[in-house]
C-alpha positions, -999 to +999 in steps of 0.1 A: -564+046-774-579+040-740-553+014-732-525+038-741-540+065-720-544+042-691-509+029-691-493+063-695-514+079-669-507+051-644-469+051-650-465+089-650-492+101-627-501+127-654-534+124-672-540+139-706-574+153-710-571+159-748-585+130-768-570+147-800-536+148-784-538+112-773-547+103-809-516+122-821-495+103-796-510+070-808-502+078-844-465+086-835-462+054-815-477+033-842-453+048-867-423+045-844-427+011-828-427-023-844-456-047-838-439-066-810-430-034-792-465-021-796-480-053-783-456-053-753-466-017-744-503-025-746-499-057-726-491-034-696-527-022-697-539-056-685-515-057-656-520-044-621-503-010-614-476-026-594-469-051-621-470-023-647-442-005-630-421-036-625-425-048-661-418-013-675-383-014-659-373-046-675-354-049-708-364-048-736-397-032-726-379-004-707-368+014-739-403+012-754-419+025-722-393+053-719-400+065-754-438+063-749-437+082-716-413+109-728-438+115-756-468+114-732-453+139-708-432+162-731-451+161-764-419+152-782-409+120-800-372+118-796-352+150-802-367+157-836-404+154-837-426+179-817-462+168-815-471+195-791-452+220-770-476+243-751-502+215-749-478+190-734-492+175-702-461+183-682-471+220-680-503+210-661-482+196-632-455+222-632-477+248-617-448+270-607-439+277-644-451+279-679-437+269-713-407+291-722-418+316-748-453+320-733-459+355-718-466+354-681-480+389-679-471+425-677-435+437-673-421+426-638-446+397-633-416+375-625-407+395-594-438+381-576-439+346-561-459+322-583-495+314-572 
């Protein structure tokens, strides 16, 4: 779990402070990736940050990394499985907005500039 968190945080610049959510992501990845893909993804954890980025862009690892990072940031596995929505790490870096469907305050709150 630590290796997954390390690679995803390094490649996205977005950390996930929830160990429970990281465990859910790990479960999805173990279910979705075959053994070779999983091992290739984890091999990035032992590489330097520069080498992680370079290796993550090379086929066939690119598709595996893209799937893992989309899950890491958005909380979604593909277009059908939602692991988390409101708890997705992307909302922690998009400080100018909130997840759609989450109330921002009293009527008219949107007329003020975001803090």
